[in-house]
C-alpha positions as CSV (number, residue, x, y, z in Angstrom):
1,M,9.3,-20.4,-28.4
2,S,7.7,-23.2,-26.5
3,E,10.7,-24.8,-24.8
4,A,12.1,-23.8,-21.4
5,A,14.8,-21.1,-21.4
6,A,18.3,-22.4,-21.6
7,F,19.2,-21.4,-18.0
8,A,22.8,-21.5,-17.1
9,P,23.8,-24.1,-14.5
10,E,24.5,-21.4,-12.0
11,A,20.9,-20.0,-12.4
12,L,19.5,-23.5,-11.9
13,E,21.6,-24.1,-8.9
14,A,20.7,-20.7,-7.3
15,A,17.0,-21.5,-7.8
16,R,17.5,-24.9,-6.3
17,V,19.1,-23.4,-3.2
18,L,16.3,-20.8,-3.0
19,F,13.6,-23.4,-3.0
20,A,15.4,-25.5,-0.5
21,R,15.2,-22.7,2.0
22,P,12.6,-22.8,4.8
23,V,9.0,-22.6,3.6
24,R,5.8,-22.5,5.6
25,F,2.1,-22.2,5.2
26,L,1.2,-18.6,5.9
27,M,-2.5,-18.4,5.7
28,G,-5.7,-19.2,3.8
29,A,-7.6,-16.1,2.8
30,V,-11.3,-16.1,1.8
31,R,-11.4,-12.3,1.1
32,I,-8.8,-10.0,-0.5
33,D,-9.0,-7.9,2.6
34,D,-7.7,-10.8,4.7
35,M,-4.4,-11.0,2.8
36,P,-1.1,-9.6,4.1
37,P,0.3,-6.3,2.9
38,P,1.8,-6.4,-0.6
39,D,5.3,-6.0,0.8
40,L,6.9,-9.1,-0.7
41,P,6.9,-10.4,-4.3
42,E,4.3,-13.0,-5.0
43,V,3.7,-15.6,-7.7
44,A,0.4,-17.4,-8.1
45,F,-0.6,-20.8,-9.4
46,A,-4.0,-21.1,-11.1
47,G,-5.7,-23.8,-13.1
48,R,-8.6,-26.2,-13.3
49,S,-9.5,-28.4,-10.3
50,N,-7.3,-31.4,-10.1
51,V,-4.7,-30.1,-12.6
52,G,-2.0,-30.6,-10.0
53,K,-1.4,-27.2,-8.4
54,S,-0.7,-28.5,-4.9
55,S,1.5,-31.3,-6.2
56,L,3.6,-29.0,-8.3
57,I,4.0,-26.5,-5.4
58,N,5.2,-29.4,-3.2
59,A,7.6,-30.5,-5.9
60,L,9.1,-27.0,-6.2
61,V,9.9,-26.8,-2.5
62,G,10.7,-30.5,-2.0
63,R,8.0,-30.9,0.7
64,K,5.3,-33.5,0.0
65,G,2.8,-32.3,2.6
66,L,3.1,-28.5,2.4
67,A,0.2,-27.8,0.0
68,R,-2.5,-30.3,0.5
69,A,-3.4,-32.2,-2.7
70,S,-6.7,-34.0,-2.9
71,N,-8.7,-36.1,-5.3
72,E,-11.8,-34.1,-4.4
73,P,-12.5,-31.5,-7.1
74,G,-12.6,-27.9,-5.8
75,R,-10.8,-28.6,-2.5
76,T,-8.9,-25.4,-2.7
77,R,-11.6,-22.8,-1.9
78,E,-9.4,-19.9,-0.7
79,V,-6.2,-18.3,-1.6
80,N,-3.5,-20.3,0.2
81,L,-0.3,-18.4,0.8
82,F,3.1,-20.0,1.5
83,L,6.2,-18.0,2.6
84,L,9.5,-19.1,1.1
85,D,12.8,-17.9,2.7
86,E,10.9,-15.0,4.3
87,R,11.1,-13.1,1.0
88,L,8.8,-14.7,-1.6
89,R,5.2,-15.7,-1.3
90,L,3.6,-18.5,-3.4
91,A,-0.2,-18.3,-3.8
92,D,-2.4,-21.4,-4.6
93,L,-5.6,-20.0,-6.1
94,P,-9.0,-21.7,-6.0
95,G,-9.4,-24.2,-8.9
96,Y,-12.0,-23.6,-11.5
97,G,-14.1,-25.8,-13.8
98,W,-15.4,-28.2,-11.2
99,A,-18.9,-29.4,-11.9
100,R,-20.4,-30.4,-8.6
101,A,-20.6,-26.9,-7.1
102,S,-23.6,-24.6,-7.2
103,K,-23.4,-21.5,-9.5
104,G,-23.2,-19.3,-6.4
105,T,-20.4,-21.2,-4.9
106,K,-18.4,-21.2,-8.2
107,A,-19.0,-17.5,-8.7
108,R,-17.7,-16.8,-5.1
109,F,-14.4,-18.6,-5.7
110,Q,-14.0,-17.2,-9.2
111,N,-14.6,-13.7,-7.9
112,L,-12.0,-14.3,-5.1
113,G,-9.4,-15.3,-7.8
114,R,-10.2,-12.2,-9.9
115,A,-10.0,-9.9,-6.9
116,Y,-6.6,-11.4,-6.1
117,L,-5.4,-10.7,-9.6
118,R,-6.6,-7.1,-9.5
119,G,-5.7,-6.3,-6.0
120,R,-2.1,-7.5,-5.6
121,P,0.4,-4.9,-7.0
122,N,3.2,-7.2,-5.8
123,L,2.1,-10.1,-8.0
124,K,5.0,-10.7,-10.4
125,R,3.6,-13.6,-12.4
126,V,0.7,-16.1,-12.6
127,Y,1.5,-19.7,-13.6
128,L,-1.6,-21.1,-15.3
129,L,-1.4,-24.9,-15.1
130,I,-2.8,-27.0,-17.9
131,D,-3.1,-30.8,-17.9
132,A,-0.7,-31.9,-20.7
133,R,-3.0,-34.8,-21.6
134,H,-5.9,-32.5,-22.5
135,G,-4.5,-29.1,-23.5
136,L,-6.4,-25.9,-23.3
137,K,-10.2,-26.2,-22.6
138,T,-13.1,-23.8,-22.7
139,A,-12.8,-23.1,-18.9
140,D,-9.1,-22.3,-19.5
141,A,-10.1,-19.7,-22.1
142,E,-12.2,-17.9,-19.5
143,A,-9.2,-17.8,-17.1
144,L,-7.0,-16.5,-19.9
145,D,-9.4,-13.7,-20.6
146,A,-9.5,-12.8,-16.9
147,L,-5.7,-12.7,-16.8
148,D,-5.5,-10.5,-19.9
149,Q,-8.1,-8.2,-18.4
150,A,-6.1,-7.9,-15.2
151,A,-3.0,-7.2,-17.2
152,V,-1.0,-9.6,-15.1
153,S,2.0,-11.4,-16.6
154,Y,1.2,-15.1,-16.8
155,Q,3.0,-18.2,-18.1
156,I,1.5,-21.5,-19.2
157,V,2.8,-24.6,-17.4
158,L,1.8,-28.0,-18.6
159,T,1.4,-30.5,-15.8
160,K,1.5,-34.3,-15.8
161,A,3.7,-34.3,-18.8
162,D,5.1,-37.7,-17.8
163,K,1.7,-39.1,-18.8
164,L,2.4,-38.2,-22.4
165,K,4.6,-40.2,-24.8
166,P,7.9,-38.4,-25.0
167,V,7.4,-37.7,-28.7
168,D,4.1,-36.0,-27.9
169,V,5.4,-33.5,-25.4
170,E,7.0,-31.0,-27.9
171,P,3.9,-30.9,-30.2
172,M,1.7,-30.1,-27.2
173,L,4.1,-27.4,-26.1
174,A,4.1,-25.9,-29.6
175,A,0.3,-26.1,-29.9
176,T,-0.2,-24.4,-26.5
177,A,2.3,-21.7,-27.3
178,K,0.6,-20.9,-30.6
179,A,-2.8,-20.8,-28.9
180,V,-1.7,-18.0,-26.5
181,S,0.7,-16.3,-28.8
182,R,-1.6,-13.3,-29.5
183,R,-2.7,-12.8,-25.9
184,P,-1.3,-9.6,-24.6
185,A,-0.3,-10.7,-21.1
186,A,1.0,-14.2,-21.9
187,F,4.7,-14.9,-21.3
188,P,6.1,-16.5,-24.5
189,R,7.6,-19.7,-23.0
190,V,5.5,-22.7,-22.2
191,L,6.9,-25.3,-19.8
192,A,6.3,-29.0,-19.5
193,T,6.5,-30.3,-16.0
194,S,5.7,-33.4,-13.9
195,A,5.5,-33.3,-10.1
196,E,5.9,-37.1,-10.1
197,S,9.0,-37.5,-12.3
198,G,10.5,-34.0,-11.6
199,L,10.5,-33.1,-15.3
200,G,10.8,-29.3,-15.8
201,V,10.7,-28.6,-12.0
202,A,14.3,-27.1,-12.0
203,E,13.5,-24.9,-14.9
204,L,10.3,-23.7,-13.3
205,R,12.1,-22.8,-10.2
206,A,14.6,-20.8,-12.3
207,E,11.7,-19.0,-14.1
208,I,10.2,-18.0,-10.8
209,A,13.5,-16.8,-9.4
210,E,14.1,-14.7,-12.5
211,A,10.6,-13.2,-12.5
212,T,10.6,-12.2,-8.8
213,L,14.0,-11.7,-7.2
214,P,16.8,-9.4,-8.4
215,P,20.2,-10.9,-9.0
216,A,22.3,-11.3,-5.9
């Protein structure tokens, strides 16, 4: 199943209200030991550099400047944590696949991401962002392997889907879902989103709420 779940209007509205609650930047951690205790549920956003992680986080919470987006590849070089409604943390993981860094620098940021995946028992789901215009790449396969090895539930989210022709969105969703269908930790639904147009943002909010917070 590649399309978003058919969430009831009540679930979409509850998720909208949740993500309209106060949100703030909590911290940027360069080591796993620097992170807060695992006492709240967390979701994390991962993906290639410039895939649109920061823009999508901003769209989810309706705050343009919360997560800092940049055209400079590899700008996110730590785990940036945001606290939503004092009960849910959003983690922006370092991007991968950027070419201008040294091997040592790349390894350091990749190791931080892997340490986060292994060391956060409160991590409910990782949202692996894939540029809808390009689909899964070799660097993404390495990230998928790391997620499977960490046994962390993850869901593929296509970004910048507004850049595709409408008739091309569903085939890309289907192809991506098929590519990860045999991976043990992959969540079966693939979402298409656009931080610019708002496509799929309401559904992604509802997915996050369902994955992290018990029903009221």
